[in-house]
CHARMM internal coordinates of N, CA and C (Angstrom, degrees):
IC EDIT
DIST 1 N 1 CA 1.4711
DIST 1 CA 1 C 1.5060
ANGL 1 N 1 CA 1 C 107.71
DIST 1 C 2 N 1.3032
ANGL 1 CA 1 C 2 N 114.07
DIHE 1 N 1 CA 1 C 2 N 145.82
DIST 2 N 2 CA 1.4863
ANGL 1 C 2 N 2 CA 119.86
DIHE 1 CA 1 C 2 N 2 CA 175.73
DIST 2 CA 2 C 1.5245
ANGL 2 N 2 CA 2 C 110.63
DIHE 1 C 2 N 2 CA 2 C -122.97
DIST 2 C 3 N 1.2745
ANGL 2 CA 2 C 3 N 116.08
DIHE 2 N 2 CA 2 C 3 N 146.15
DIST 3 N 3 CA 1.4756
ANGL 2 C 3 N 3 CA 124.22
DIHE 2 CA 2 C 3 N 3 CA 173.77
DIST 3 CA 3 C 1.5428
ANGL 3 N 3 CA 3 C 108.91
DIHE 2 C 3 N 3 CA 3 C -125.70
DIST 3 C 4 N 1.3448
ANGL 3 CA 3 C 4 N 117.53
DIHE 3 N 3 CA 3 C 4 N 156.02
DIST 4 N 4 CA 1.4234
ANGL 3 C 4 N 4 CA 121.02
DIHE 3 CA 3 C 4 N 4 CA 175.35
DIST 4 CA 4 C 1.4945
ANGL 4 N 4 CA 4 C 107.15
DIHE 3 C 4 N 4 CA 4 C -108.14
DIST 4 C 5 N 1.3632
ANGL 4 CA 4 C 5 N 116.64
DIHE 4 N 4 CA 4 C 5 N 130.24
DIST 5 N 5 CA 1.4364
ANGL 4 C 5 N 5 CA 120.85
DIHE 4 CA 4 C 5 N 5 CA -177.42
DIST 5 CA 5 C 1.5086
ANGL 5 N 5 CA 5 C 110.29
DIHE 4 C 5 N 5 CA 5 C -70.45
DIST 5 C 6 N 1.3543
ANGL 5 CA 5 C 6 N 113.41
DIHE 5 N 5 CA 5 C 6 N 140.83
DIST 6 N 6 CA 1.4930
ANGL 5 C 6 N 6 CA 121.84
DIHE 5 CA 5 C 6 N 6 CA -179.60
DIST 6 CA 6 C 1.5123
ANGL 6 N 6 CA 6 C 110.60
DIHE 5 C 6 N 6 CA 6 C -93.88
DIST 6 C 7 N 1.2909
ANGL 6 CA 6 C 7 N 117.15
DIHE 6 N 6 CA 6 C 7 N 160.97
DIST 7 N 7 CA 1.4614
ANGL 6 C 7 N 7 CA 120.70
DIHE 6 CA 6 C 7 N 7 CA 176.42
DIST 7 CA 7 C 1.5220
ANGL 7 N 7 CA 7 C 111.57
DIHE 6 C 7 N 7 CA 7 C -60.47
DIST 7 C 8 N 1.3337
ANGL 7 CA 7 C 8 N 114.18
DIHE 7 N 7 CA 7 C 8 N 126.40
DIST 8 N 8 CA 1.4786
ANGL 7 C 8 N 8 CA 121.72
DIHE 7 CA 7 C 8 N 8 CA 178.28
DIST 8 CA 8 C 1.5045
ANGL 8 N 8 CA 8 C 115.24
DIHE 7 C 8 N 8 CA 8 C 75.77
DIST 8 C 9 N 1.3413
ANGL 8 CA 8 C 9 N 116.94
DIHE 8 N 8 CA 8 C 9 N 9.03
DIST 9 N 9 CA 1.4504
ANGL 8 C 9 N 9 CA 119.40
DIHE 8 CA 8 C 9 N 9 CA -177.38
DIST 9 CA 9 C 1.5553
ANGL 9 N 9 CA 9 C 110.71
DIHE 8 C 9 N 9 CA 9 C -76.28
DIST 9 C 10 N 1.3062
ANGL 9 CA 9 C 10 N 114.43
DIHE 9 N 9 CA 9 C 10 N 137.88
DIST 10 N 10 CA 1.4622
ANGL 9 C 10 N 10 CA 120.36
DIHE 9 CA 9 C 10 N 10 CA 179.35
DIST 10 CA 10 C 1.5124
ANGL 10 N 10 CA 10 C 109.31
DIHE 9 C 10 N 10 CA 10 C -97.50
DIST 10 C 11 N 1.3312
ANGL 10 CA 10 C 11 N 116.68
DIHE 10 N 10 CA 10 C 11 N 163.20
DIST 11 N 11 CA 1.4701
ANGL 10 C 11 N 11 CA 121.26
DIHE 10 CA 10 C 11 N 11 CA 178.96
DIST 11 CA 11 C 1.4981
ANGL 11 N 11 CA 11 C 111.22
DIHE 10 C 11 N 11 CA 11 C -60.47
DIST 11 C 12 N 1.3610
ANGL 11 CA 11 C 12 N 118.49
DIHE 11 N 11 CA 11 C 12 N -38.32
DIST 12 N 12 CA 1.4444
ANGL 11 C 12 N 12 CA 118.12
DIHE 11 CA 11 C 12 N 12 CA -178.53
DIST 12 CA 12 C 1.5417
ANGL 12 N 12 CA 12 C 113.58
DIHE 11 C 12 N 12 CA 12 C -69.48
DIST 12 C 13 N 1.3376
ANGL 12 CA 12 C 13 N 116.99
DIHE 12 N 12 CA 12 C 13 N -35.08
DIST 13 N 13 CA 1.4634
ANGL 12 C 13 N 13 CA 119.34
DIHE 12 CA 12 C 13 N 13 CA 176.82
DIST 13 CA 13 C 1.5371
ANGL 13 N 13 CA 13 C 112.53
DIHE 12 C 13 N 13 CA 13 C -70.91
DIST 13 C 14 N 1.3355
ANGL 13 CA 13 C 14 N 115.81
DIHE 13 N 13 CA 13 C 14 N -33.85
DIST 14 N 14 CA 1.4536
ANGL 13 C 14 N 14 CA 121.20
DIHE 13 CA 13 C 14 N 14 CA 176.15
DIST 14 CA 14 C 1.5342
ANGL 14 N 14 CA 14 C 107.89
DIHE 13 C 14 N 14 CA 14 C -68.12
DIST 14 C 15 N 1.2759
ANGL 14 CA 14 C 15 N 118.78
DIHE 14 N 14 CA 14 C 15 N -39.80
DIST 15 N 15 CA 1.4654
ANGL 14 C 15 N 15 CA 122.28
DIHE 14 CA 14 C 15 N 15 CA 176.54
DIST 15 CA 15 C 1.5289
ANGL 15 N 15 CA 15 C 110.38
DIHE 14 C 15 N 15 CA 15 C -62.28
DIST 15 C 16 N 1.3088
ANGL 15 CA 15 C 16 N 117.98
DIHE 15 N 15 CA 15 C 16 N -41.94
DIST 16 N 16 CA 1.4583
ANGL 15 C 16 N 16 CA 121.82
DIHE 15 CA 15 C 16 N 16 CA 178.14
DIST 16 CA 16 C 1.5430
ANGL 16 N 16 CA 16 C 109.25
DIHE 15 C 16 N 16 CA 16 C -64.43
DIST 16 C 17 N 1.3241
ANGL 16 CA 16 C 17 N 117.10
DIHE 16 N 16 CA 16 C 17 N -41.66
DIST 17 N 17 CA 1.5048
ANGL 16 C 17 N 17 CA 120.92
DIHE 16 CA 16 C 17 N 17 CA 178.49
DIST 17 CA 17 C 1.4829
ANGL 17 N 17 CA 17 C 111.43
DIHE 16 C 17 N 17 CA 17 C -67.42
DIST 17 C 18 N 1.2927
ANGL 17 CA 17 C 18 N 119.45
DIHE 17 N 17 CA 17 C 18 N -35.63
DIST 18 N 18 CA 1.4558
ANGL 17 C 18 N 18 CA 122.09
DIHE 17 CA 17 C 18 N 18 CA -177.26
DIST 18 CA 18 C 1.5262
ANGL 18 N 18 CA 18 C 113.24
DIHE 17 C 18 N 18 CA 18 C -79.68
DIST 18 C 19 N 1.3220
ANGL 18 CA 18 C 19 N 116.98
DIHE 18 N 18 CA 18 C 19 N -41.30
DIST 19 N 19 CA 1.4709
ANGL 18 C 19 N 19 CA 120.56
DIHE 18 CA 18 C 19 N 19 CA -171.49
DIST 19 CA 19 C 1.5429
ANGL 19 N 19 CA 19 C 114.63
DIHE 18 C 19 N 19 CA 19 C -114.51
DIST 19 C 20 N 1.3081
ANGL 19 CA 19 C 20 N 116.57
DIHE 19 N 19 CA 19 C 20 N -12.52
DIST 20 N 20 CA 1.4191
ANGL 19 C 20 N 20 CA 120.65
DIHE 19 CA 19 C 20 N 20 CA -174.92
DIST 20 CA 20 C 1.4921
ANGL 20 N 20 CA 20 C 116.07
DIHE 19 C 20 N 20 CA 20 C 81.41
DIST 20 C 21 N 1.3085
ANGL 20 CA 20 C 21 N 117.02
DIHE 20 N 20 CA 20 C 21 N 3.21
DIST 21 N 21 CA 1.4650
ANGL 20 C 21 N 21 CA 124.23
DIHE 20 CA 20 C 21 N 21 CA 177.88
DIST 21 CA 21 C 1.5396
ANGL 21 N 21 CA 21 C 109.14
DIHE 20 C 21 N 21 CA 21 C -155.54
DIST 21 C 22 N 1.2991
ANGL 21 CA 21 C 22 N 115.55
DIHE 21 N 21 CA 21 C 22 N 164.27
DIST 22 N 22 CA 1.4324
ANGL 21 C 22 N 22 CA 120.62
DIHE 21 CA 21 C 22 N 22 CA 177.34
DIST 22 CA 22 C 1.5392
ANGL 22 N 22 CA 22 C 107.83
DIHE 21 C 22 N 22 CA 22 C -121.27
DIST 22 C 23 N 1.3128
ANGL 22 CA 22 C 23 N 116.42
DIHE 22 N 22 CA 22 C 23 N 126.46
DIST 23 N 23 CA 1.4606
ANGL 22 C 23 N 23 CA 122.08
DIHE 22 CA 22 C 23 N 23 CA 176.01
DIST 23 CA 23 C 1.5152
ANGL 23 N 23 CA 23 C 108.00
DIHE 22 C 23 N 23 CA 23 C -142.44
DIST 23 C 24 N 1.2769
ANGL 23 CA 23 C 24 N 117.42
DIHE 23 N 23 CA 23 C 24 N 159.61
DIST 24 N 24 CA 1.4729
ANGL 23 C 24 N 24 CA 122.23
DIHE 23 CA 23 C 24 N 24 CA -177.48
DIST 24 CA 24 C 1.5391
ANGL 24 N 24 CA 24 C 108.58
DIHE 23 C 24 N 24 CA 24 C -65.02
DIST 24 C 25 N 1.3226
ANGL 24 CA 24 C 25 N 118.15
DIHE 24 N 24 CA 24 C 25 N -38.58
DIST 25 N 25 CA 1.4657
ANGL 24 C 25 N 25 CA 119.74
DIHE 24 CA 24 C 25 N 25 CA -178.33
DIST 25 CA 25 C 1.5323
ANGL 25 N 25 CA 25 C 110.23
DIHE 24 C 25 N 25 CA 25 C -71.09
DIST 25 C 26 N 1.3202
ANGL 25 CA 25 C 26 N 118.61
DIHE 25 N 25 CA 25 C 26 N -33.16
DIST 26 N 26 CA 1.4613
ANGL 25 C 26 N 26 CA 122.14
DIHE 25 CA 25 C 26 N 26 CA 176.79
DIST 26 CA 26 C 1.5147
ANGL 26 N 26 CA 26 C 110.06
DIHE 25 C 26 N 26 CA 26 C -68.67
DIST 26 C 27 N 1.3436
ANGL 26 CA 26 C 27 N 116.61
DIHE 26 N 26 CA 26 C 27 N -43.69
DIST 27 N 27 CA 1.4744
ANGL 26 C 27 N 27 CA 119.68
DIHE 26 CA 26 C 27 N 27 CA 177.18
DIST 27 CA 27 C 1.5278
ANGL 27 N 27 CA 27 C 110.66
DIHE 26 C 27 N 27 CA 27 C -63.43
DIST 27 C 28 N 1.3134
ANGL 27 CA 27 C 28 N 119.07
DIHE 27 N 27 CA 27 C 28 N -42.34
DIST 28 N 28 CA 1.4779
ANGL 27 C 28 N 28 CA 122.00
DIHE 27 CA 27 C 28 N 28 CA 176.82
DIST 28 CA 28 C 1.5028
ANGL 28 N 28 CA 28 C 111.63
DIHE 27 C 28 N 28 CA 28 C -60.65
DIST 28 C 29 N 1.3219
ANGL 28 CA 28 C 29 N 116.95
DIHE 28 N 28 CA 28 C 29 N -41.58
DIST 29 N 29 CA 1.4440
ANGL 28 C 29 N 29 CA 121.07
DIHE 28 CA 28 C 29 N 29 CA -178.68
DIST 29 CA 29 C 1.5142
ANGL 29 N 29 CA 29 C 111.02
DIHE 28 C 29 N 29 CA 29 C -66.90
DIST 29 C 30 N 1.3548
ANGL 29 CA 29 C 30 N 118.63
DIHE 29 N 29 CA 29 C 30 N -42.09
DIST 30 N 30 CA 1.4518
ANGL 29 C 30 N 30 CA 120.96
DIHE 29 CA 29 C 30 N 30 CA 177.03
DIST 30 CA 30 C 1.5204
ANGL 30 N 30 CA 30 C 112.16
DIHE 29 C 30 N 30 CA 30 C -62.38
DIST 30 C 31 N 1.3419
ANGL 30 CA 30 C 31 N 116.40
DIHE 30 N 30 CA 30 C 31 N -45.20
DIST 31 N 31 CA 1.4429
ANGL 30 C 31 N 31 CA 119.80
DIHE 30 CA 30 C 31 N 31 CA -178.69
DIST 31 CA 31 C 1.5328
ANGL 31 N 31 CA 31 C 110.93
DIHE 30 C 31 N 31 CA 31 C -69.01
DIST 31 C 32 N 1.2802
ANGL 31 CA 31 C 32 N 119.74
DIHE 31 N 31 CA 31 C 32 N -36.84
DIST 32 N 32 CA 1.4494
ANGL 31 C 32 N 32 CA 122.17
DIHE 31 CA 31 C 32 N 32 CA 178.99
DIST 32 CA 32 C 1.5677
ANGL 32 N 32 CA 32 C 110.30
DIHE 31 C 32 N 32 CA 32 C -67.56
DIST 32 C 33 N 1.2827
ANGL 32 CA 32 C 33 N 116.37
DIHE 32 N 32 CA 32 C 33 N -34.64
DIST 33 N 33 CA 1.4956
ANGL 32 C 33 N 33 CA 119.57
DIHE 32 CA 32 C 33 N 33 CA -179.37
DIST 33 CA 33 C 1.5195
ANGL 33 N 33 CA 33 C 113.11
DIHE 32 C 33 N 33 CA 33 C -80.71
DIST 33 C 34 N 1.3360
ANGL 33 CA 33 C 34 N 114.83
DIHE 33 N 33 CA 33 C 34 N -8.67
DIST 34 N 34 CA 1.4642
ANGL 33 C 34 N 34 CA 119.84
DIHE 33 CA 33 C 34 N 34 CA -176.45
DIST 34 CA 34 C 1.5422
ANGL 34 N 34 CA 34 C 111.71
DIHE 33 C 34 N 34 CA 34 C -137.02
DIST 34 C 35 N 1.3105
ANGL 34 CA 34 C 35 N 114.42
DIHE 34 N 34 CA 34 C 35 N 61.10
DIST 35 N 35 CA 1.4627
ANGL 34 C 35 N 35 CA 122.08
DIHE 34 CA 34 C 35 N 35 CA -172.06
DIST 35 CA 35 C 1.5433
ANGL 35 N 35 CA 35 C 111.44
DIHE 34 C 35 N 35 CA 35 C -62.59
DIST 35 C 36 N 1.3571
ANGL 35 CA 35 C 36 N 117.88
DIHE 35 N 35 CA 35 C 36 N -39.37
DIST 36 N 36 CA 1.4816
ANGL 35 C 36 N 36 CA 118.28
DIHE 35 CA 35 C 36 N 36 CA 177.50
DIST 36 CA 36 C 1.5274
ANGL 36 N 36 CA 36 C 111.77
DIHE 35 C 36 N 36 CA 36 C -61.69
DIST 36 C 37 N 1.2990
ANGL 36 CA 36 C 37 N 117.09
DIHE 36 N 36 CA 36 C 37 N -43.61
DIST 37 N 37 CA 1.4712
ANGL 36 C 37 N 37 CA 119.98
DIHE 36 CA 36 C 37 N 37 CA 178.82
DIST 37 CA 37 C 1.4909
ANGL 37 N 37 CA 37 C 110.97
DIHE 36 C 37 N 37 CA 37 C -67.30
DIST 37 C 38 N 1.3035
ANGL 37 CA 37 C 38 N 118.62
DIHE 37 N 37 CA 37 C 38 N -36.79
DIST 38 N 38 CA 1.4831
ANGL 37 C 38 N 38 CA 121.90
DIHE 37 CA 37 C 38 N 38 CA 178.52
DIST 38 CA 38 C 1.5172
ANGL 38 N 38 CA 38 C 110.12
DIHE 37 C 38 N 38 CA 38 C -64.79
DIST 38 C 39 N 1.3493
ANGL 38 CA 38 C 39 N 115.70
DIHE 38 N 38 CA 38 C 39 N -41.67
DIST 39 N 39 CA 1.5064
ANGL 38 C 39 N 39 CA 117.39
DIHE 38 CA 38 C 39 N 39 CA 179.79
DIST 39 CA 39 C 1.5226
ANGL 39 N 39 CA 39 C 110.82
DIHE 38 C 39 N 39 CA 39 C -69.83
DIST 39 C 40 N 1.3720
ANGL 39 CA 39 C 40 N 117.31
DIHE 39 N 39 CA 39 C 40 N -31.36
DIST 40 N 40 CA 1.4685
ANGL 39 C 40 N 40 CA 120.40
DIHE 39 CA 39 C 40 N 40 CA -177.07
DIST 40 CA 40 C 1.5351
ANGL 40 N 40 CA 40 C 111.26
DIHE 39 C 40 N 40 CA 40 C -84.72
DIST 40 C 41 N 1.3124
ANGL 40 CA 40 C 41 N 118.25
DIHE 40 N 40 CA 40 C 41 N -6.14
DIST 41 N 41 CA 1.4540
ANGL 40 C 41 N 41 CA 122.74
DIHE 40 CA 40 C 41 N 41 CA -179.99
DIST 41 CA 41 C 1.5410
ANGL 41 N 41 CA 41 C 111.69
DIHE 40 C 41 N 41 CA 41 C -64.57
DIST 41 C 42 N 1.2990
ANGL 41 CA 41 C 42 N 115.10
DIHE 41 N 41 CA 41 C 42 N 144.19
DIST 42 N 42 CA 1.4387
ANGL 41 C 42 N 42 CA 122.11
DIHE 41 CA 41 C 42 N 42 CA 172.80
DIST 42 CA 42 C 1.4905
ANGL 42 N 42 CA 42 C 107.64
DIHE 41 C 42 N 42 CA 42 C -100.01
DIST 42 C 43 N 1.3697
ANGL 42 CA 42 C 43 N 115.50
DIHE 42 N 42 CA 42 C 43 N 95.78
DIST 43 N 43 CA 1.4779
ANGL 42 C 43 N 43 CA 119.60
DIHE 42 CA 42 C 43 N 43 CA -171.79
DIST 43 CA 43 C 1.4987
ANGL 43 N 43 CA 43 C 110.04
DIHE 42 C 43 N 43 CA 43 C 70.17
DIST 43 C 44 N 1.3311
ANGL 43 CA 43 C 44 N 114.04
DIHE 43 N 43 CA 43 C 44 N -118.08
DIST 44 N 44 CA 1.4582
ANGL 43 C 44 N 44 CA 119.03
DIHE 43 CA 43 C 44 N 44 CA -178.91
DIST 44 CA 44 C 1.5605
ANGL 44 N 44 CA 44 C 110.31
DIHE 43 C 44 N 44 CA 44 C -105.39
DIST 44 C 45 N 1.3153
ANGL 44 CA 44 C 45 N 119.02
DIHE 44 N 44 CA 44 C 45 N 4.16
DIST 45 N 45 CA 1.4204
ANGL 44 C 45 N 45 CA 126.34
DIHE 44 CA 44 C 45 N 45 CA -178.14
DIST 45 CA 45 C 1.5251
ANGL 45 N 45 CA 45 C 111.14
DIHE 44 C 45 N 45 CA 45 C -92.81
DIST 45 C 46 N 1.3587
ANGL 45 CA 45 C 46 N 114.75
DIHE 45 N 45 CA 45 C 46 N 123.94
DIST 46 N 46 CA 1.4753
ANGL 45 C 46 N 46 CA 119.53
DIHE 45 CA 45 C 46 N 46 CA 179.46
DIST 46 CA 46 C 1.5115
ANGL 46 N 46 CA 46 C 111.50
DIHE 45 C 46 N 46 CA 46 C -71.59
DIST 46 C 47 N 1.3170
ANGL 46 CA 46 C 47 N 115.36
DIHE 46 N 46 CA 46 C 47 N 152.87
DIST 47 N 47 CA 1.4932
ANGL 46 C 47 N 47 CA 119.26
DIHE 46 CA 46 C 47 N 47 CA 171.27
DIST 47 CA 47 C 1.5257
ANGL 47 N 47 CA 47 C 106.71
DIHE 46 C 47 N 47 CA 47 C -70.82
DIST 47 C 48 N 1.3148
ANGL 47 CA 47 C 48 N 116.89
DIHE 47 N 47 CA 47 C 48 N 146.41
DIST 48 N 48 CA 1.4778
ANGL 47 C 48 N 48 CA 124.00
DIHE 47 CA 47 C 48 N 48 CA -178.43
DIST 48 CA 48 C 1.5043
ANGL 48 N 48 CA 48 C 110.09
DIHE 47 C 48 N 48 CA 48 C -72.35
DIST 48 C 49 N 1.3609
ANGL 48 CA 48 C 49 N 117.21
DIHE 48 N 48 CA 48 C 49 N 137.94
DIST 49 N 49 CA 1.4539
ANGL 48 C 49 N 49 CA 121.86
DIHE 48 CA 48 C 49 N 49 CA 172.34
DIST 49 CA 49 C 1.5014
ANGL 49 N 49 CA 49 C 117.71
DIHE 48 C 49 N 49 CA 49 C 82.12
DIST 49 C 50 N 1.3157
ANGL 49 CA 49 C 50 N 118.78
DIHE 49 N 49 CA 49 C 50 N 6.78
DIST 50 N 50 CA 1.4526
ANGL 49 C 50 N 50 CA 119.95
DIHE 49 CA 49 C 50 N 50 CA 175.33
DIST 50 CA 50 C 1.5253
ANGL 50 N 50 CA 50 C 112.48
DIHE 49 C 50 N 50 CA 50 C -75.60
DIST 50 C 51 N 1.3104
ANGL 50 CA 50 C 51 N 116.25
DIHE 50 N 50 CA 50 C 51 N 137.03
DIST 51 N 51 CA 1.4857
ANGL 50 C 51 N 51 CA 118.03
DIHE 50 CA 50 C 51 N 51 CA 171.66
DIST 51 CA 51 C 1.4861
ANGL 51 N 51 CA 51 C 107.94
DIHE 50 C 51 N 51 CA 51 C -80.27
DIST 51 C 52 N 1.3551
ANGL 51 CA 51 C 52 N 116.53
DIHE 51 N 51 CA 51 C 52 N 118.02
DIST 52 N 52 CA 1.4220
ANGL 51 C 52 N 52 CA 123.40
DIHE 51 CA 51 C 52 N 52 CA -175.55
DIST 52 CA 52 C 1.5314
ANGL 52 N 52 CA 52 C 110.16
DIHE 51 C 52 N 52 CA 52 C -104.88
DIST 52 C 53 N 1.3039
ANGL 52 CA 52 C 53 N 116.11
DIHE 52 N 52 CA 52 C 53 N 124.03
DIST 53 N 53 CA 1.4529
ANGL 52 C 53 N 53 CA 124.16
DIHE 52 CA 52 C 53 N 53 CA 176.60
DIST 53 CA 53 C 1.5150
ANGL 53 N 53 CA 53 C 109.03
DIHE 52 C 53 N 53 CA 53 C -79.11
DIST 53 C 54 N 1.3326
ANGL 53 CA 53 C 54 N 115.97
DIHE 53 N 53 CA 53 C 54 N 124.62
DIST 54 N 54 CA 1.4587
ANGL 53 C 54 N 54 CA 121.12
DIHE 53 CA 53 C 54 N 54 CA -179.72
DIST 54 CA 54 C 1.5255
ANGL 54 N 54 CA 54 C 108.85
DIHE 53 C 54 N 54 CA 54 C -102.96
DIST 54 C 55 N 1.3260
ANGL 54 CA 54 C 55 N 118.82
DIHE 54 N 54 CA 54 C 55 N 103.13
DIST 55 N 55 CA 1.4585
ANGL 54 C 55 N 55 CA 120.34
DIHE 54 CA 54 C 55 N 55 CA 179.57
DIST 55 CA 55 C 1.5098
ANGL 55 N 55 CA 55 C 112.50
DIHE 54 C 55 N 55 CA 55 C -72.18
DIST 55 C 56 N 1.3053
ANGL 55 CA 55 C 56 N 118.23
DIHE 55 N 55 CA 55 C 56 N 156.65
DIST 56 N 56 CA 1.4560
ANGL 55 C 56 N 56 CA 123.17
DIHE 55 CA 55 C 56 N 56 CA 175.21
DIST 56 CA 56 C 1.5511
ANGL 56 N 56 CA 56 C 107.76
DIHE 55 C 56 N 56 CA 56 C -77.26
DIST 56 C 57 N 1.3278
ANGL 56 CA 56 C 57 N 116.43
DIHE 56 N 56 CA 56 C 57 N 136.20
DIST 57 N 57 CA 1.4186
ANGL 56 C 57 N 57 CA 122.46
DIHE 56 CA 56 C 57 N 57 CA 180.00
DIST 57 CA 57 C 1.4665
ANGL 57 N 57 CA 57 C 111.97
DIHE 56 C 57 N 57 CA 57 C -95.09
DIST 57 C 58 N 1.3188
ANGL 57 CA 57 C 58 N 118.18
DIHE 57 N 57 CA 57 C 58 N 145.66
DIST 58 N 58 CA 1.4681
ANGL 57 C 58 N 58 CA 119.50
DIHE 57 CA 57 C 58 N 58 CA 169.73
DIST 58 CA 58 C 1.5395
ANGL 58 N 58 CA 58 C 110.75
DIHE 57 C 58 N 58 CA 58 C -70.25
DIST 58 C 59 N 1.2990
ANGL 58 CA 58 C 59 N 115.92
DIHE 58 N 58 CA 58 C 59 N 158.43
DIST 59 N 59 CA 1.5027
ANGL 58 C 59 N 59 CA 119.48
DIHE 58 CA 58 C 59 N 59 CA -176.43
DIST 59 CA 59 C 1.5000
ANGL 59 N 59 CA 59 C 114.56
DIHE 58 C 59 N 59 CA 59 C -60.27
DIST 59 C 60 N 1.3466
ANGL 59 CA 59 C 60 N 118.56
DIHE 59 N 59 CA 59 C 60 N -29.58
DIST 60 N 60 CA 1.4384
ANGL 59 C 60 N 60 CA 120.33
DIHE 59 CA 59 C 60 N 60 CA -173.66
DIST 60 CA 60 C 1.5196
ANGL 60 N 60 CA 60 C 113.73
DIHE 59 C 60 N 60 CA 60 C -73.68
DIST 60 C 61 N 1.3129
ANGL 60 CA 60 C 61 N 120.32
DIHE 60 N 60 CA 60 C 61 N -3.53
DIST 61 N 61 CA 1.4642
ANGL 60 C 61 N 61 CA 121.89
DIHE 60 CA 60 C 61 N 61 CA -175.45
DIST 61 CA 61 C 1.5227
ANGL 61 N 61 CA 61 C 114.98
DIHE 60 C 61 N 61 CA 61 C -98.45
DIST 61 C 62 N 1.2967
ANGL 61 CA 61 C 62 N 116.23
DIHE 61 N 61 CA 61 C 62 N 33.94
DIST 62 N 62 CA 1.4728
ANGL 61 C 62 N 62 CA 120.01
DIHE 61 CA 61 C 62 N 62 CA -178.87
DIST 62 CA 62 C 1.5030
ANGL 62 N 62 CA 62 C 114.90
DIHE 61 C 62 N 62 CA 62 C -96.47
DIST 62 C 63 N 1.3483
ANGL 62 CA 62 C 63 N 119.46
DIHE 62 N 62 CA 62 C 63 N 12.58
DIST 63 N 63 CA 1.4948
ANGL 62 C 63 N 63 CA 119.30
DIHE 62 CA 62 C 63 N 63 CA 176.88
DIST 63 CA 63 C 1.5155
ANGL 63 N 63 CA 63 C 107.47
DIHE 62 C 63 N 63 CA 63 C -74.96
DIST 63 C 64 N 1.3430
ANGL 63 CA 63 C 64 N 114.07
DIHE 63 N 63 CA 63 C 64 N 136.90
DIST 64 N 64 CA 1.4359
ANGL 63 C 64 N 64 CA 119.54
DIHE 63 CA 63 C 64 N 64 CA -176.44
DIST 64 CA 64 C 1.5433
ANGL 64 N 64 CA 64 C 112.09
DIHE 63 C 64 N 64 CA 64 C -90.88
DIST 64 C 65 N 1.3033
ANGL 64 CA 64 C 65 N 115.54
DIHE 64 N 64 CA 64 C 65 N 140.52
DIST 65 N 65 CA 1.4609
ANGL 64 C 65 N 65 CA 121.40
DIHE 64 CA 64 C 65 N 65 CA 177.23
DIST 65 CA 65 C 1.5538
ANGL 65 N 65 CA 65 C 107.06
DIHE 64 C 65 N 65 CA 65 C -103.89
DIST 65 C 66 N 1.3084
ANGL 65 CA 65 C 66 N 116.53
DIHE 65 N 65 CA 65 C 66 N 130.15
DIST 66 N 66 CA 1.4419
ANGL 65 C 66 N 66 CA 121.41
DIHE 65 CA 65 C 66 N 66 CA 177.23
DIST 66 CA 66 C 1.5313
ANGL 66 N 66 CA 66 C 107.52
DIHE 65 C 66 N 66 CA 66 C -87.27
DIST 66 C 67 N 1.3481
ANGL 66 CA 66 C 67 N 114.97
DIHE 66 N 66 CA 66 C 67 N 116.28
DIST 67 N 67 CA 1.4288
ANGL 66 C 67 N 67 CA 120.45
DIHE 66 CA 66 C 67 N 67 CA -177.62
DIST 67 CA 67 C 1.5734
ANGL 67 N 67 CA 67 C 108.82
DIHE 66 C 67 N 67 CA 67 C -93.33
DIST 67 C 68 N 1.3159
ANGL 67 CA 67 C 68 N 116.08
DIHE 67 N 67 CA 67 C 68 N 124.26
DIST 68 N 68 CA 1.4609
ANGL 67 C 68 N 68 CA 118.10
DIHE 67 CA 67 C 68 N 68 CA 179.93
DIST 68 CA 68 C 1.4954
ANGL 68 N 68 CA 68 C 110.32
DIHE 67 C 68 N 68 CA 68 C -81.12
DIST 68 C 69 N 1.2925
ANGL 68 CA 68 C 69 N 115.91
DIHE 68 N 68 CA 68 C 69 N 150.15
DIST 69 N 69 CA 1.4810
ANGL 68 C 69 N 69 CA 121.97
DIHE 68 CA 68 C 69 N 69 CA 177.10
DIST 69 CA 69 C 1.4963
ANGL 69 N 69 CA 69 C 107.61
DIHE 68 C 69 N 69 CA 69 C -95.18
DIST 69 C 70 N 1.3036
ANGL 69 CA 69 C 70 N 116.60
DIHE 69 N 69 CA 69 C 70 N 133.41
DIST 70 N 70 CA 1.4747
ANGL 69 C 70 N 70 CA 121.10
DIHE 69 CA 69 C 70 N 70 CA 178.68
DIST 70 CA 70 C 1.5355
ANGL 70 N 70 CA 70 C 108.90
DIHE 69 C 70 N 70 CA 70 C -63.91
DIST 70 C 71 N 1.3117
ANGL 70 CA 70 C 71 N 117.37
DIHE 70 N 70 CA 70 C 71 N 147.41
DIST 71 N 71 CA 1.4715
ANGL 70 C 71 N 71 CA 121.71
DIHE 70 CA 70 C 71 N 71 CA -177.87
DIST 71 CA 71 C 1.5388
ANGL 71 N 71 CA 71 C 114.23
DIHE 70 C 71 N 71 CA 71 C -49.72
DIST 71 C 72 N 1.3263
ANGL 71 CA 71 C 72 N 117.49
DIHE 71 N 71 CA 71 C 72 N -40.43
DIST 72 N 72 CA 1.4445
ANGL 71 C 72 N 72 CA 122.45
DIHE 71 CA 71 C 72 N 72 CA -178.61
DIST 72 CA 72 C 1.5379
ANGL 72 N 72 CA 72 C 113.98
DIHE 71 C 72 N 72 CA 72 C -72.53
DIST 72 C 73 N 1.3662
ANGL 72 CA 72 C 73 N 115.95
DIHE 72 N 72 CA 72 C 73 N -12.08
DIST 73 N 73 CA 1.4388
ANGL 72 C 73 N 73 CA 120.41
DIHE 72 CA 72 C 73 N 73 CA 179.47
DIST 73 CA 73 C 1.5213
ANGL 73 N 73 CA 73 C 112.47
DIHE 72 C 73 N 73 CA 73 C -97.21
DIST 73 C 74 N 1.3166
ANGL 73 CA 73 C 74 N 117.72
DIHE 73 N 73 CA 73 C 74 N -3.14
DIST 74 N 74 CA 1.4486
ANGL 73 C 74 N 74 CA 122.41
DIHE 73 CA 73 C 74 N 74 CA -179.64
DIST 74 CA 74 C 1.5004
ANGL 74 N 74 CA 74 C 113.27
DIHE 73 C 74 N 74 CA 74 C -77.06
END
COOR INIT
IC SEED 1 N 1 CA 1 C
IC BUILD
């Protein structure tokens, strides 16, 4: 499956959109499958309009990662 990155989208929100959950293994799989987008990212924000390949995850990668919100985003 492929998705197109939206303006201002972060890797964790793309992971949520792609898999319905966010986990470290899912984030790692997305970034590994999309090296050019990972290199073009500004911090954790994806470049707009990149076609992102969404790899299939093994069953064991369903542990959820709690993402903290930076103080200025609260």
